[in-house]
C-alpha positions, 0 to 999 in steps of 0.5 A: 473461473477463469478472472479475466484482469486489466492493468491500468500503469500496463507500461509502467515496471510495476505493471509490466511485472504484474502483466506477467504475472496475470498472463502466467497465472492458470485462473487468469487471463489479461485481457485488457492493458491500459495507459495514460489517455484510455478510457478506465469506463471501458472496461466495463464487462470486458474486466471482473479485476482491474489493478492499478499502478500508477500515479498518485494524481490518476488513482483515486479518478481511475478507482472511481470511474472501475466502481462506476464500471462495476470492475473491482479493484485492486490498487498498489498507487501510494500517495491515498489521503483519508478524505480520498478513501472516504470519497472512495467508501462513498461511492461503493455505498450500495455497490457491488463493486469490490475495492483493496488499496495496498500500500505494498503487496511484497508479504514480507512487508505486509508482517512487518507492518502486522508486527510493527502494531503487535510490539509497538504498545511495549515499546517507549520509543518508535520511529519509520526508515523507508528506502526506495529508488529514486523514480518514487514520487512520494514520499513517506511512501505509502507503506510507511505511511500505513505503518506509521498510523497502525503504530500509531492506533496501537499506543493510544489503544493501549493508553501511552502519551507521546514519545520522548524527544527532547529536541527542540533545535533543527534543521528543518527536516532532520526529525523528518515527516511527522504522521499521527506523531512518529517520526518518519524518514524516506530515504531515496538512493540509485540501487534501493527498491523497496526497503523499511526498518521500523525501529522501537527502543526501551531503556538498556534495548532496542528492536529492529523489523526490517523488510526487503524487496530485492525485485518488484518480483516480490509484491506478484504472490501478493497482488495474484492473492489480492486478483482473487479474493477481491470479488468476495470482499465487500466496500473498502478494504486498505492492506493486504493483511486483512487477506492473511490469516495471522 
């Protein structure tokens, strides 16, 4: 069975890469390329799955329109808040449509996030550093936020308290953002694509987990996996790790 796929944000760099990957996939047909000003509701009956790589200001309304149109959604746009995710869950209630939102589709990044959550209870300290190209509009990245929240959740489940930090004086932002008690640092430099380091510390030892995407092609296997699997996963799924057996 051929999966009819639409790409929203098709003129962007990620959108163009997704269009090429879908067109090359033997079990998929690219049926629509949408961008700013195009009507997402027009995909009703035309597409089975839509892939959204747009901007944070547009992605929620796109997803809600896709749910109303009965089109499954695979979303790579970051910047989602807990409140926005709850609105998507509420719209999906009673619907046969499925939505998968992933902060990162690179398989190395997915594994790094999983490994970080498993390492978190074993270390006294943890911080996240994410590095991206200077055109990225959100900071910290969705991947870094997702990673920090997973670390924090694993620490809470293990009954761990706050991480040690004696800082009492600092320039604004010197210690980065704080996501659920985990410090997250953002770097924006020309020449980068998408990179993340998670650094763990114990007395006398350090563990660094790092993932690097050097080209947008690294995201395509994960995107295609999500397109194939999302129709069979009810409701809202956050994170590609739900589709990978680890």
